[in-house]
C-alpha positions in Angstrom: -168.8 -59.3 -98.5 -167.4 -62.1 -96.3 -168.6 -65.6 -96.7 -167.2 -68.4 -94.4 -167.5 -70.9 -97.3 -165.2 -68.8 -99.5 -166.0 -66.5 -102.4 -169.4 -66.9 -103.9 -168.1 -67.3 -107.4 -166.2 -70.4 -106.3 -169.1 -72.1 -104.6 -170.5 -75.3 -106.0 -174.0 -73.8 -106.4 -172.7 -71.2 -108.8 -171.2 -73.9 -111.0 -174.3 -76.0 -110.8 -176.4 -73.1 -112.0 -173.9 -72.6 -114.9 -174.1 -76.3 -115.8 -177.9 -76.3 -115.8 -178.0 -73.2 -118.0 -175.5 -74.7 -120.4 -177.7 -77.8 -120.7 -180.7 -75.6 -121.5 -178.7 -73.4 -123.9 -177.5 -76.2 -126.1 -180.4 -77.6 -128.2 -179.5 -81.3 -128.2 -182.8 -82.1 -126.5 -184.9 -80.7 -129.4 -186.4 -83.2 -131.8 -184.7 -83.1 -135.2 -188.0 -82.8 -137.0 -189.4 -79.9 -134.9 -191.0 -77.2 -137.0 -192.2 -75.0 -134.1 -191.5 -71.3 -134.9 -191.3 -68.5 -132.4 -190.8 -64.9 -133.6 -190.2 -66.3 -137.1 -187.3 -68.5 -136.0 -187.1 -72.1 -134.9 -188.0 -72.5 -131.3 -184.6 -74.0 -130.4 -182.9 -70.8 -131.7 -185.1 -68.6 -129.5 -184.5 -70.8 -126.5 -180.7 -70.8 -127.0 -180.6 -67.0 -127.4 -182.8 -66.5 -124.4 -180.8 -68.8 -122.1 -177.5 -67.2 -123.4 -179.0 -63.9 -122.3 -179.8 -65.4 -118.9 -176.2 -66.7 -118.6 -174.9 -63.2 -119.4 -177.2 -61.6 -116.8 -176.2 -64.2 -114.1 -172.5 -63.6 -114.8 -172.9 -59.9 -114.6 -174.8 -60.2 -111.3 -172.1 -62.4 -109.9 -169.4 -60.0 -110.9 -171.2 -56.9 -109.7 -172.4 -58.3 -106.4 -169.8 -60.9 -105.4 -166.5 -59.9 -106.9 -163.8 -59.8 -104.1 -162.9 -56.4 -102.9 -159.5 -55.4 -101.5 -160.9 -55.6 -97.9 -162.1 -59.2 -98.6 -159.9 -61.7 -96.7 -160.0 -64.0 -99.8 -158.5 -61.2 -102.0 -154.7 -60.7 -101.9 -154.1 -57.0 -102.3 -150.4 -57.4 -102.1 -150.2 -59.3 -105.5 -150.1 -56.4 -108.0 -148.5 -58.3 -110.9 -149.8 -58.8 -114.3 -150.1 -62.6 -114.8 -149.5 -62.5 -118.5 -146.3 -60.4 -118.4 -145.2 -60.7 -114.7 -144.7 -56.9 -114.5 -145.5 -55.0 -111.4 -148.7 -52.9 -111.8 
């Protein structure tokens, strides 16, 4: 998949979606005295778990549909070295 703006996983929109989901996942906006229960758990727990699931699905979708392939001009197929060891793969 060729995109003139670069790989999709490096676009600003991708990172803005991650930032918005992170804001929703961290329950700092819930009132401290909230007693609302959903499924027998505090509502902030259910919300955090649900948004974490959405983050996981979004990440999987990005990786499955937009990961650079060897025929992608943004992918360097000549670099076959392991970054952690420097060994040729």
